[in-house]
N, C-alpha and C positions, 0 to 999 in steps of 0.2 A: 710672466712665468708660465711655462707650459702646463697643461693639465697633468702630465706625467709627473713633473716635479712637484707640483702641489700635492698630489696624492701621496707621494713618497714622504714628504715632509709632515704630513698630517699624522703619521703613525699607523695608518691603515695598511693592510697587507694585500696588495694586488698579487694574486697567485699566478706564477708562471706555469704555462701548460706542461704537464708531466709527460715524460718520455715513456715509451712502452717498457713494461717491466722486463728486467733481464736477470734479476737475482731474487731469491726468497728473502723474507724479512730477517732470517738468521744470518744472512751475509750482507745486511744493509750497511754495515760499518766494516772497514778493513780489519783483517784478522787481529793485528796487534791491539788496535783500539778496542775491539770487541772483547778481547781477553782482559785487558786492563779495566775496562768499564765494568765488566762482570765481577772482577775481584773487588772493585771499589764499592759496588752495590752490596756485595756479600758481606764486607766488613761493616758497612753501614747497618745492615740487618743485625749483625752480631752485637754491635755496640748498642743499638737501640733496645735489643732484648735485655741487656744488662742494665740500661740506664732509664728505661721507660718507667713512668710512675706506677703503672699497673698493667694487667693484661689487656684491659680495654684500650689503654693508650698505645700499647704495642700493636694491637689489631688495627687501630686507626692509621698507625704509621705504615703498616704493611699495605693497607688499602691505598695510601698515597703513593706508594711505589708501584703497585701492581693492579690496582683497580678494585672495584667493589666486590668482586667474586673470588677473593683469594682465600676465603675460609676463615673460621674463627680460631682463636687461641685454644689449643688443646684438642681441636678437631682434626680430622683428616683433610688437610688443605688441598685446594686445587693446585696443579702444577703451575709454577710461574711461567710467564711467556718465555719463548725461546731466547729472546733478547731481554735479559734481566733489566728491570727498571725502565722498560720501554715506555711506559706511560709518561714518565717525566720528560722524555725527549720529544714526544709527539703531541702532548696535550694542547699546546698553544695552537698548532696548526689545525688540530681536530676541532677546537672551539670556533675556528673560522671556516669550518666545512671541508677541510682537506681530508680525503679518505687515507687511512694508514697505508693502504697498498700503493696509492699514488705518491704518498709522502716519501716512501723508501725507494721507489723505483726511479725517482728523478735523478738525472745526471745532467746538470746544467751549470754553466759558468756564471749564472745569475741566481742570486739567493732567492729563497722562497718568498721573502718579503718584497723583492725587487729593488731594494735600495743599494745593494752591494753587488759589485761585478768583478770578475777576473778580467784584467786587461794586460795585453802584451806590451812591455816596454822594450827599449832598444837592446837590453841585456838580461831580460828575465820577465817574470810575470808578477804583477801586483794585484792586490785586492783593494778596491776603492769603495768606501761606504759613504753615501750621501743621504742620510735619512732625514735631515733637517733642512729647512729653508736657508739657514745661515751657511750650511755646507755648500750649497749651490752658489751662493753669493761669493764664496771664496775661490771657486774653481778657476776663474780667469787669472787671479794673482798667483795661485798655486802653480798653474802650468807655465805662466810667464817666468816666474823665478826658477822653476825646474829646468826650463829651457836655457837659463843663464842669461836672459835678456832683461836687464834691469829697466831699460827705457820702456819696454812693453808693460812691465809691472807697474810703472809709474803713470801709465795712462794710455799708451798706444794699444790698440785692440788686437788680440791674438787670433781673432776669428770667432766664429759662432761656437760657443761652448754651452749651448742650451740643451743639448741632447747627448746621449751616450756615444753616438757614432762620432760626433765631432771631438769629444773628449778622447775616445779611443785613438783617433788618428794623431792627436798631439801627444798622448802618452807614449806612443810608439816611437817618438823621436827623443825621448828622455831616458836617462839612466835610473834604475830602481833606487839607488842610494840618494840621488837628488830628489826624486819624488817622495821618498820616505822623510827625508830631512826637512824639506820645505813643508810637507803636510804636517809634520809634528809641530813645527814652529807656528803654524797657522791654526793649530787645534783641530785638524781633520783626521779622520780615521783611514789612514793609508798605510799599507805594509807590503813588503815583498813576500810572496807566497813561500812558506818554509824558511823565512829569514830568521826566525827565532828558534834557536836550538836549545834543547833541554840543558840548563846550566849545571855543571857539576857542583857549583858552590851553593846550590839551592837545596837539593837532596838527590841522592843518586837513585836510579831506577831499582837498584838492588835493595836499597833501604826501604823504599816504598813498598816493593813487592813482598819483602819479608814481613813487613807489618800487615800487609793485606792477607797474608796467609794465616793470620790470627795470633801473632806473637804478642800483641797488646792485650789479648784476653787474659793472660796470666797476671797482668798488672792491674786488672780491674776487679778482682775478687772482692776487695774491701771498698770499692767505689760507692759514693753516694749517688742517689738517683738525681735526675734532672728536674724532678717535680718541684715547682715553685721557683726555680731559678729565674732571675729577672734579666730579660734580654732586651736591649735597646737596638732596634733595627732601624738604622738611619740610612739604609741602602735604598736603591731604586731600581726600576726596570725588572730584571728576571733573576739573575744569579743570586744576589743577596736576599731578596724577598723569599726565594725558594728555600734557601738555607734557613731563614727565620721560620718559615712555615713548618719545615720538618722538625725543628726544635720545639715548636709549639705543640705539635702532635705527640711529642714525648712528655708533655706536661709542663714545659717552661712557660712563663708568663711573658709573652712577647708584646712589646709596645712599638708600633709603627710610628716613627718620627718623621715629620715633614716640615719643609719651609713654607711659610705662608705665601711668599712671593714666588717660589719655585717648587711646587709640589711634584710628586712622582709623575713623570711624563706618561706612564702607562695608564693613568687615570683617564685621560682624554683619548689617547691613541687606541688603547685596547681595553676598555672598562671591564669586560667580562673576565678577561685574563687577570686584570688587576684584582677583581673580587676573589678569584680562585686563589691567588697567592696571599692575599692580605685580609680576607673577611674574618678570620678567627683572631685577629690581633686587636689590641686596644690602640686607639689612634690619638696622637697628640701633635699639634702644630705649633711652631715657634716663628716669631718674626725675627729672623736673623739679621735684619738690617739695623737693629739697634742693640746696644750693649745689654739691655735687660734680657732680651730674647736669647742672646748668645750665652749669658750666664746661666739662665735657666736650663739651657741644653747641657752645658757643662756639668751642672749639678746632677742632672739625671744620669749622665754618663758615669760620673763617679759613684753613683749609687747602684750601678748595674753590675751583675755578675758577668755578662757577656755583652759585647758591642759588635754589631755587624755594620760595616760601612762599604760603600762602593764608589766613593769620590776620590779624586786625585789628591796628592799631598798638598798641592797648591790651595785647594779649597779648604782643607783643614787648617792650614796656616792662616788663611784669611779669617777663619773663625776663632783663631787663637787656641786651637786645640792640637795637642801633641799626643798621639796614642800611647807612646811609651811613658809619658808622664802620667796620663790617666790611669793606666793599669799599675804603675808603680805605687800609686796612692790607693787604688781600689782593690788591688790584688786580683782583678778579674782577667778575662780573656778578651782580646780585640782581634776580630777576624777582618782584615782589610783586603777586600776584593777590588782589584784594579785591572787595567789592561796589561801593563807591563811591569808592575811592581810599585810598592809604596815608597820605596827608597831607590836611589841610584839615578843614573843619567837619564833613564826613560820614564821616571816617575810621573811626569806630567803629560805623557802621550795619551791621546784619546783612543778608545777602542770600544767596539761593540761585539756582540757574539759571533757574527759571521766573519768579520775581518780578523778578530783574535784567533779564531779557529784556523784561518788561512795562514796567519803568521806562524802558528805552531805546526804547520804542515798537516793539519787534520782535514784533509781533502781527498777526493778521488784523484788518482793519477790522471794525467792529461788524456782526455777522451774526445772532447768536442773541438772542432777546428775553427779558428777565427777567420776573418776576412782574408788573411794572407795564407790560408790553408795550413796554418800551424796549430798544433794541438794546444788546448787550454785545460788546466785542472778544473774540477767541478766541485761544487759545494756538497756537503753531506748533511742531509736533514735540514734542520731549521736552527740557525745560530747556535750550533752545537757547543760552542765554548761556554755558552750561558748556563744551561741546565747541568752540564758536567762539572762546571766550577762550583755551582751551588751545592751539588752533592759532595764535591771534594772539601768544600769549606765546612759542611756539616760533619763529615768524618773527622776533619782536623780538630774541630771544636770538641767533639765527643771523646777523641783520643786525649786531648789535653785536660778535659774537665776534672777527672778524679784527682790529678796530682799537680797540675800546673798552677802557678800563682804569678800574676803580673806578666802574662805572655802576650806578645803581638804576633799574630800569625799572618804572614805576608803571602797572599794567595792571588797571583796574577793569572788572568785567563789564558794568556798566550803560553805561559809555562805549563798550565794544566793541559792545554791542547797539545803542546809539544811532548809532554810525557805520554799522553794517550796514543799519539801517532807513532811513538817509538823513535823519534828523532834524536 
């Protein structure tokens, strides 16, 4: 295995050299996404003010959104940054030494972490994310099957696929649909850029934006605070843990749940960021390889007011857990963060923040040219579907908290990215 591949699989973030700045931070996100993100953060603040345990909890919450110098409750607060909630979008990169100016000025078809790339296929552009050693081990079979040559997949060699240049050459001969389909079957994070359109059966943009204008505020006058609510955070990586952290800052008692055999990958890959998202939570581990561990997990979920998950439906099935059955018994709220949905045909597709953002069209329009002198779209920020989905999940939970009983909130990253992009 090459050094580049090993570094990507380790979880470390080799930073791609930034391009010269062309736009100020206030235009670091396309206009539609900027407007909708601002509305989302604004509603999060309104809900937090109504549901926070006390003024101190609300202050801590504001600091988590805007930084330490946002002012105290009841004081004349400093103005929030031009990009509302910017801290949540940039903090992982800043922990790794990336300056905010460089962060927003990047226009590259390579993700900030280096594991995800935009590649041109025969009939469009795909995003391919290879953050794990196991992903690289699947590349040969993926390309062989996408090319439609079963004999190659069964043993003949398609060529050198140990680097991105070789992968790009073979991808250019395949169709986007074939690359997506085969990638999904193999458990790889592959998607057509902009392939996931905002679905009308999820919730319309009009409904979302009317809520963001504050219509839910009238329904929250008699709401109880979040103080003391028991939150079982069985999510991993970024989006789910961020959601749990935000709820914890409002007074909820958040318990971080992990498998003994498969702990949160962020622990080893980016331990400082792991601490940032999880240090204020209580921690429990379960041995999910035996029935006793699975039963203990199930009991804790049934005792919880809120559950946050980030695993696919298949993983929950293997544990013998059905979110709908859990909340029907507990009367709680289950926020299921996935790549493409907890239910439906795409429920077992793998996704990470960069490729999910690309699937939803949350990218810069084609600017950089590839080896064939054709333009490629560029990534925005750092795995943008992760923090935006974390905030969206927190807003969804806080909306549901006062009046909902037995609710499963299906929150796919690709759908959040699609809504933000205005597709």
